[in-house]
C-alpha positions in Angstrom: 97.9 207.7 127.2 100.9 205.6 128.4 100.4 207.0 132.0 96.8 205.8 132.0 97.7 202.2 131.2 100.6 202.3 133.7 98.1 203.5 136.3 95.9 200.5 135.5 98.9 198.2 135.8 99.9 199.7 139.2 96.3 199.4 140.5 96.1 195.7 139.6 99.7 194.6 140.3 100.4 196.6 143.4 97.0 196.6 145.1 94.3 194.2 143.8 96.5 191.2 143.2 98.3 191.4 146.6 95.8 188.9 148.3 96.4 186.4 145.5 100.2 186.8 145.8 99.8 186.1 149.5 97.7 183.0 148.8 100.4 181.8 146.3 103.1 182.2 148.9 100.9 180.5 151.5 100.5 177.4 149.3 104.1 176.4 150.1 103.3 176.0 153.8 99.6 175.1 154.0 97.8 173.8 150.9 94.4 173.6 152.5 94.4 177.2 153.7 95.8 178.5 150.3 92.9 176.8 148.5 90.1 178.1 150.8 88.8 180.4 148.0 88.4 177.4 145.6 86.8 175.2 148.3 84.4 178.0 149.2 83.3 178.4 145.5 82.9 174.6 145.2 80.6 174.5 148.3 78.5 177.4 147.1 78.1 175.9 143.6 77.1 172.5 145.1 74.6 174.3 147.4 72.9 176.0 144.4 72.9 172.9 142.2 71.0 171.0 145.0 68.6 174.0 145.3 68.1 174.0 141.5 67.4 170.3 141.4 64.9 170.6 144.3 63.1 173.4 142.4 63.0 171.3 139.2 61.5 168.4 141.2 58.9 170.6 142.8 57.8 172.0 139.4 57.7 168.5 137.9 55.6 167.2 140.9 53.1 170.1 140.3 52.9 169.2 136.5 54.0 172.8 135.7 56.7 171.7 133.3 55.9 171.3 129.6 57.9 168.3 128.4 56.4 168.2 125.0 59.0 168.1 122.3 57.2 170.9 120.4 57.2 173.2 123.4 59.7 175.4 121.7 59.2 176.7 118.3 62.7 175.8 117.1 62.0 172.1 117.8 58.9 171.8 115.6 
């Protein structure tokens, strides 16, 4: 059983976390490039927040949204 957990440790430490170790070392020389993953996730999240707001506005313009406070059974 111990060998199984050591194999999992080897998989993560020696293989799957190597790109993150590289980014950690890169931060000392170039902060912007080291944080490219974070910036990419921020941009993607902003894109989908804007998309969601546009969809909400579209549904509200079509009067498809039920804004009655008793629309849900737990509110009545």
